[in-house]
C-alpha positions in Angstrom: -24.8 77.7 -46.9 -25.9 76.4 -44.3 -29.5 75.3 -43.7 -31.4 77.0 -41.4 -33.3 74.8 -38.9 -36.5 75.7 -36.6 -34.9 76.1 -33.3 -32.4 78.7 -34.7 -35.3 80.7 -36.2 -36.9 80.1 -33.3 -33.9 81.8 -30.3 -31.2 83.5 -33.3 -28.9 83.7 -30.0 -28.3 80.3 -30.4 -26.2 80.5 -33.7 -23.7 81.9 -31.9 -23.2 80.4 -29.2 -24.1 76.6 -30.4 -21.9 74.9 -33.0 -24.1 73.4 -35.6 -23.3 71.4 -39.6 -25.6 70.2 -41.3 -25.3 67.2 -42.0 -29.2 65.9 -42.9 -32.1 67.2 -45.1 -34.8 68.8 -43.3 -38.1 68.9 -42.3 -38.7 64.8 -42.8 -42.1 64.3 -44.9 -44.7 63.1 -43.1 -47.4 60.2 -44.2 -50.4 58.7 -43.3 -51.4 54.9 -43.5 -55.6 55.2 -43.9 -55.4 51.6 -44.4 -53.1 51.0 -41.8 -55.3 52.5 -39.2 -58.3 51.1 -40.5 -57.0 47.6 -40.1 -55.4 48.0 -36.6 -58.2 50.3 -34.8 -56.9 53.0 -34.6 -58.7 56.6 -36.2 -55.6 58.1 -37.9 -52.0 56.9 -38.6 -49.6 59.5 -39.3 -45.9 58.3 -40.6 -42.5 61.1 -39.2 -40.2 59.8 -42.0 -37.0 60.1 -40.5 -36.2 56.7 -41.8 -35.0 59.3 -45.3 -33.5 62.2 -42.9 -30.2 62.1 -45.9 -29.3 60.9 -49.1 -26.5 58.7 -48.5 -27.8 57.2 -45.2 -30.6 58.1 -43.3 -32.2 57.2 -39.2 -32.7 59.8 -36.9 -28.6 59.6 -35.6 -28.6 62.6 -38.3 -30.4 64.9 -36.3 -27.6 64.3 -33.5 -24.9 64.0 -35.2 -25.3 68.1 -36.5 -25.0 69.1 -32.7 -21.8 66.4 -31.9 -20.0 66.2 -34.8 -20.1 70.5 -35.2 -18.7 70.8 -31.0 -15.8 67.9 -33.0 -14.8 70.5 -34.4 -15.6 73.6 -32.4 -13.3 71.5 -29.8 -10.8 71.2 -32.4 -11.1 67.1 -32.2 -10.0 64.8 -34.3 -10.8 61.5 -33.0 -14.4 60.5 -32.2 -15.0 57.3 -30.5 -18.5 55.8 -29.9 -20.5 52.8 -28.5 -22.9 50.6 -29.8 -23.6 46.9 -30.0 -21.9 45.6 -33.4 -25.2 46.5 -35.8 -24.9 49.6 -34.4 -27.4 52.5 -36.8 -25.5 55.2 -34.8 -22.2 54.0 -34.8 -22.3 53.3 -39.0 -24.4 56.5 -39.0 -21.5 58.0 -36.9 -18.3 56.3 -38.8 -20.4 57.9 -42.1 -20.1 61.6 -41.1 -17.1 61.2 -40.1 -15.6 60.4 -42.8 -17.7 63.3 -44.9 -15.7 65.2 -42.2 -12.1 63.8 -41.9 -12.8 63.4 -38.9 -11.2 59.0 -37.7 -14.0 56.9 -35.9 -13.4 54.8 -33.7 -16.7 52.5 -32.9 -16.3 50.2 -29.8 -19.3 47.4 -29.7 -21.0 45.0 -28.0 -21.9 41.5 -28.5 -25.0 41.2 -30.1 -26.8 38.1 -32.0 -25.2 37.2 -35.3 -27.8 38.2 -37.8 -27.0 39.4 -42.2 -28.0 42.7 -41.1 -25.3 42.8 -38.2 -22.6 41.6 -41.5 -23.5 44.0 -43.6 -23.2 46.9 -40.7 -19.9 45.1 -40.2 -18.6 45.3 -44.3 -20.2 49.1 -43.9 -17.7 49.6 -41.3 -14.8 48.2 -43.0 -15.6 50.2 -46.6 -15.1 53.0 -44.0 -12.4 52.3 -42.6 -14.2 52.7 -39.2 -11.7 51.1 -36.5 -13.2 48.5 -34.9 -12.7 47.6 -30.7 -14.8 45.0 -29.3 -16.0 45.6 -25.6 -19.3 44.5 -23.0 -21.0 46.9 -20.8 -19.8 48.0 -17.1 -16.4 47.8 -16.8 -14.5 46.4 -20.2 -16.4 49.7 -22.0 -15.0 51.9 -19.7 -11.1 51.0 -19.3 -11.5 49.9 -23.7 -12.2 54.0 -23.8 -9.9 55.2 -21.6 -6.9 53.0 -23.4 -8.0 54.5 -26.2 -7.6 58.4 -24.8 -4.4 57.7 -23.7 -3.3 56.7 -27.1 -4.8 58.3 -29.6 -4.6 61.6 -26.9 -7.5 63.1 -24.8 -6.9 66.8 -26.3 -7.7 65.2 -29.7 -10.7 62.8 -28.9 -14.3 63.9 -28.8 -16.6 60.7 -27.0 -20.1 60.2 -27.7 -22.0 58.2 -26.0 -24.6 55.1 -26.5 -27.3 56.3 -29.5 -25.4 59.7 -29.4 -27.5 60.2 -26.1 -25.9 63.6 -24.5 -27.5 66.9 -23.8 -25.4 68.4 -26.9 -27.4 65.2 -29.1 -30.3 65.7 -27.6 -30.9 69.0 -29.1 -31.5 67.7 -33.1 -34.2 66.0 -31.2 -35.3 69.6 -29.7 -35.3 70.5 -32.9 -37.6 68.2 -34.2 -40.0 69.0 -32.2 -40.5 72.2 -33.0 -39.6 71.1 -36.8 -43.4 69.4 -36.1 -44.7 72.2 -34.7 -44.3 74.2 -37.8 -45.4 71.5 -40.3 -48.4 71.4 -38.3 -48.8 75.4 -38.1 -48.0 75.0 -42.1 -50.9 72.7 -42.6 -48.8 69.8 -43.3 -50.7 67.5 -41.3 -53.5 67.6 -38.0 -52.0 67.5 -34.5 -51.3 64.1 -33.1 -53.1 63.1 -30.0 -50.0 60.8 -29.3 -46.3 59.9 -30.1 -44.6 56.2 -30.4 -41.0 56.5 -30.7 -38.8 54.1 -29.7 -36.9 54.1 -26.7 -32.9 53.2 -26.1 -31.0 55.6 -24.3 -33.6 57.8 -24.0 -32.2 61.3 -25.9 -34.3 61.3 -28.7 -37.3 61.1 -26.5 -36.0 63.5 -24.3 -35.3 66.0 -27.1 -38.4 65.7 -28.4 -40.4 66.6 -25.2 -38.7 69.2 -24.3 -38.8 70.4 -28.1 -42.6 69.5 -27.8 -42.6 71.9 -24.5 -40.9 74.6 -26.5 -43.2 74.8 -29.0 -46.5 74.7 -26.7 -47.4 71.2 -27.9 -49.2 68.8 -25.8 -49.0 65.5 -26.8 -48.1 62.9 -25.2 -45.1 60.2 -26.0 -45.3 56.8 -25.6 -42.1 56.2 -25.3 -41.5 52.2 -26.2 -38.3 50.7 -24.7 -35.7 48.4 -27.1 -32.8 48.3 -24.1 -33.3 46.6 -21.3 -34.3 47.2 -17.8 -30.0 47.8 -16.2 -30.4 50.7 -18.3 -32.5 53.0 -16.4 -34.5 55.3 -19.0 -36.1 57.3 -16.8 -33.4 58.7 -15.0 -31.4 59.5 -18.2 -34.6 61.0 -19.9 -34.8 63.0 -16.5 -31.0 63.6 -16.8 -30.9 65.0 -20.9 -33.9 66.8 -20.0 -32.6 69.1 -17.1 -29.6 69.0 -19.5 -30.9 70.4 -22.4 -33.3 73.0 -21.5 -30.2 74.5 -19.1 -27.5 74.4 -21.7 -29.8 76.6 -24.1 -30.9 78.4 -21.7 -27.6 79.7 -20.9 -26.8 80.1 -24.7 -29.7 82.0 -25.2 -31.7 83.2 -22.1 -35.2 83.7 -24.2 -35.2 80.3 -24.0 -37.8 79.1 -21.6 -37.7 76.8 -18.4 -39.4 73.8 -18.7 -40.5 72.1 -15.9 -39.8 67.8 -16.3 -43.7 67.3 -14.4 -45.4 68.8 -17.3 -43.7 66.3 -19.5 -46.3 63.5 -20.9 -43.9 60.9 -21.1 -44.7 57.6 -20.7 -41.8 55.2 -20.5 -42.9 51.6 -21.0 -41.1 47.9 -21.8 -44.5 45.7 -22.5 -42.2 46.1 -26.1 -39.0 44.6 -25.4 -39.1 40.6 -25.2 -35.7 38.8 -24.5 -33.6 41.6 -24.6 -32.5 44.3 -26.8 -31.7 42.9 -30.8 -33.9 40.3 -29.9 -37.3 40.2 -32.2 -40.3 39.2 -30.9 -43.2 38.1 -32.8 -44.9 41.5 -32.4 -42.9 43.3 -33.8 -42.4 41.0 -36.9 -46.0 41.9 -37.2 -45.7 45.3 -36.9 -43.0 45.6 -39.9 -45.0 43.5 -41.9 -47.9 45.6 -41.1 -45.5 48.4 -42.0 -44.6 47.1 -45.6 -47.8 46.2 -46.7 -49.7 48.9 -46.4 -47.2 52.2 -47.0 -44.0 49.9 -47.9 -41.8 51.5 -44.7 -38.3 49.6 -44.2 -37.9 49.0 -40.2 -35.6 47.8 -37.6 -37.0 45.5 -35.7 -35.3 46.1 -33.0 -36.4 50.1 -32.5 -38.5 50.8 -34.4 -41.0 47.7 -35.1 -40.8 47.5 -31.5 -42.5 50.8 -32.0 -45.3 50.1 -33.9 -45.8 46.9 -32.0 -46.6 49.1 -29.1 -48.9 51.1 -31.2 -50.6 48.5 -32.4 -51.1 46.7 -29.7 -52.7 49.7 -27.8 -54.7 50.7 -30.9 -55.9 46.4 -31.2 -57.1 47.8 -27.3 -59.4 50.0 -28.3 -57.1 52.9 -26.7 -56.5 54.7 -30.0 -60.0 54.7 -32.0 -60.2 58.6 -30.9 -56.6 59.0 -31.7 -54.5 60.5 -34.2 -51.7 58.8 -33.7 -47.7 59.3 -35.5 -45.2 57.1 -35.2 -41.6 58.5 -35.2 -39.8 56.2 -38.0 -36.5 56.1 -36.7 -34.6 53.7 -38.9 -32.0 54.2 -41.4 -34.1 53.2 -44.9 -31.9 54.4 -47.3 -29.5 51.3 -49.1 -26.6 50.4 -48.6 -24.1 50.6 -51.3 -22.8 47.9 -53.8 -20.4 45.8 -52.6 -18.4 42.9 -54.2 -17.4 41.2 -51.7 -18.9 40.2 -48.6 -18.1 40.8 -44.3 -14.2 39.8 -44.6 -13.6 38.4 -41.3 -10.5 37.5 -41.2 -9.5 41.2 -41.4 -11.8 42.3 -38.3 -9.9 42.3 -35.1 -9.4 38.7 -33.5 -11.7 39.1 -30.5 -14.9 39.8 -33.0 -13.9 36.6 -34.8 -15.5 33.5 -32.3 -18.8 36.1 -33.3 -19.0 34.3 -36.5 -17.9 31.1 -36.9 -21.2 30.2 -36.2 -23.5 32.9 -37.7 -27.8 32.7 -36.9 -28.3 33.8 -40.7 
């Protein structure tokens, strides 16, 4: 029996009009880090633990994949084509759950600095049997995807964009906003004054903002940019928020129109550093604080940069009387034990030069 989601409890007609498959263990808990709050000068610090959103592999992507992979099945497709950096948690989470559902997964990956974490992620892909393709941003990404559609069959293949950020994926975070509302109403936490979350392709932020609006929760979001300015997060946010709201209204007329102008979302790039997947000293420091005060693991690419933004604001005195919530989007579940290291020779030939001189 499928677990109920808050979205369906609030808008029952969506049960019959919006494909869904249970992949995550929801709701995820919220914990309090009183010691860390005092250390950085914040009135109260909460953490929403999406890092444990599923037993085998957690993170925020499970919320999106519950709707995306259900849509794949509803359309009768067998092949999933998605995108990410070489160490992408999204691409890995997609492949893991495709395997669970008997779907084929191809990941079109873009270069990023080779680290131990990247090698481990690619080793996991090898275990899963993910088909890996290497491409760069721009025309090569599109041409690679078009080649795969032609090879695999356009009617049998489904494209999931970077980060799962389509209106379908964003619905997973609409549910997250409603879930947070129910946890507040149940007394599990007091209402936060602000939420800090990493922003890569804006799907999580757009869905969360819409969910908060539907729940009538007036909570500003600090969306900490982790991708370069060439990816226009504001435009993506506007498009995904509007499309998700319109699609929900189309499927259930009781879903209200939510004015995007009423959203309190601040997309900022002050923690980006040298670019995507490039750690900063502030992110390293923030990650260490989370370990020290809560034994909370975080990604230097995503959650640690969001936490760095929170720490920066708190140390500047902006959160002295604020209850801040950090949304941990990382997967903290351990990878399975692997007997062998990454088999570089088994990677597609175009990947191999990146591993001849790595930066582990």
